[in-house]
N, C-alpha and C positions, 0 to 999 in steps of 0.2 A: 379456825375458820380460814377457808381458802379465799384468796383474793383473785378476782378475774384479771385477766390481762388488760392492759391499756388498749382502747380502741380509738381510732381516728376516724372522723367523718365529717362531711361538710356541715358547716354552721346553718342551722335553720332559724327562721324567724322567732320561734318560740324560745330559743336559746339566748337571745339577746338580753333579757333581764338577768339571766344566770351569769352570762359573760361579763356584764357591766358590774355586777356585785363582786365577781371574782377579781376584775381589775381593780376595784377600789381596795379589796383585801390585799392583793399583791403590792400596791402602791403603799399601803400603810406599813408593810413589812420592809420592802426594798427600796422605796422612793422611785420606783419604775412603775409605770412610765412617768416621765417628767411633764407630760401634757395629756389631756384627755380625761382627766379625773373629774373635773367639774361637770362634764356631760358624757360619761363613758359610753352610753348607748350610741350616741351620735358618732363618738370617736371610733368605735369598732365597726360601725356601719356606714362610715363615710362613703360618698361617691368615688373616692380615690380607691377603694377597695374593690379589687376585681374578683377575688375569691377569698373565702376564708374557711378554716377548719377548726374543730374543737376536739379535745381528747376527753374521753370518758374513762373513769375508773369505777368499777362497781356501780355503773348507772348514773354516776355523778360527773358534771362538766368539771374538769380540772385543769384545762389549759386551752389556749387559743393561738392561732397564727394567722397571718394574712399575706396575700400576694397582692401587690399594688403596682400601679404604673411607677416607673422610676423617675419620672419628671420632677425635678427640684431636688433629688437626693444628691447629696455631696458625692457619694460613692459613684453615682452615675456620671457626674461631672469629671471625676477623676479618670474613670474608664474612658470616656470620650476624649479627654486631653491626651491620655496614653495611647489610645488607638490613632488618634490624629498624628501623633509623633511617629507612628509605625506605618503610616499610610493604610490603616485599616479603619473600619467603622462598623458600628453596630446599629441596625435599624431600630427605630423607637419601639416597634412591636416585638423586637427580639431581646429587649432589656426590660426586666422586672425587678422589683424590690421585695424582698422578705422583710415583713415588718410585724409589729404588734404581737410579738411572742411573749406570752406570759404563762406561768404554771403556779398553780396553788402551792403555797408553802407546804401544805400537808401531803402533797403528791410528789415531792421532789425526791431524787434519788430513785426513781422508778422508770427512767428513760422517756419520760413524758416529753420533754423538750426535744431530745433527739429524734423521737418518732414525729413530732410536729414538723421539725425542720426537714426531715427526710421526705415527708409528704409533699412540701413545697418544692423540694429539689427534684423529687421523681416527677411531679407535674411539669415543671419547667423544662426538664430534660425531654419529656415526651412532646412538648410543644416547640422545641427547639429554641428555647429562650435562655438567656444568661441572667443571673441573678446578682443583685447588690445588696448591701445592707450597711447601716451605720449602727454601731454599738457603742454605748458610752464606756469610757475607761473604767468607771467605777464597777461596771458589771462584769467582773472577772470570770464568773462561772459561765456566762453566755459566751464570752470571748474564747475560753477553753473549749466549749462545745463547737463552736464554728470552726476553729482550728483543727479539731480532731475529725471533723466531717470534710476537710479538705478545702475550706475556704482560704483564699489568699488575701493577705493584707495589702491594701493599696496606698494608705496614707492616713493622716490625722486630719480632723476637722473639728470646728466647734459647732455642736448641735444647738440650734437656736430654738428657744421655746418661750412661752408666755412670761416666765419669770426669769429670762435671761439667756444663758447659754451654758453648755457643759462640754468639755473635751470628749471626743469621740474618735473611734477609729472606723475606717471604711474598708469593707471587704468584698470580694467577688467570688463567684462560683459559676461555672466550673473554672478552676484555677488554671 
């Protein structure tokens, strides 16, 4: 039986229950995300989310990614500090965060994550925006993906969440 290629499209309201269920499934396998699991629908549809996309494989939602305002992101703070040292600056509307990327364990090794990340990168490039993200140190597959796609390491931070904090790395794109 032939499998259809992965398709990426904007999130629709009808997708929210599917995406929420997927988030809980991913969390059970990976411990990611470290927040949002108590109310996954609210987390993926937070007012901070500017746009989001889903990946479909054979008509089933298998992944999600969001574009968010970068306010409060440790990576944004590091970019601003670095740019201030260089007498450069990035306007608030030029800086966005790639966030809330997750892929069904059943759909991994099918380039789903890469396609979702590329979608956000392409959108940001078309809008003249720079991207930042934080990735937990434990999430090595995500770190390898970002590096392969040209994201540049900025520094380390502690990602704070309801249950405490976890070590994380900050990245930016375009590098």
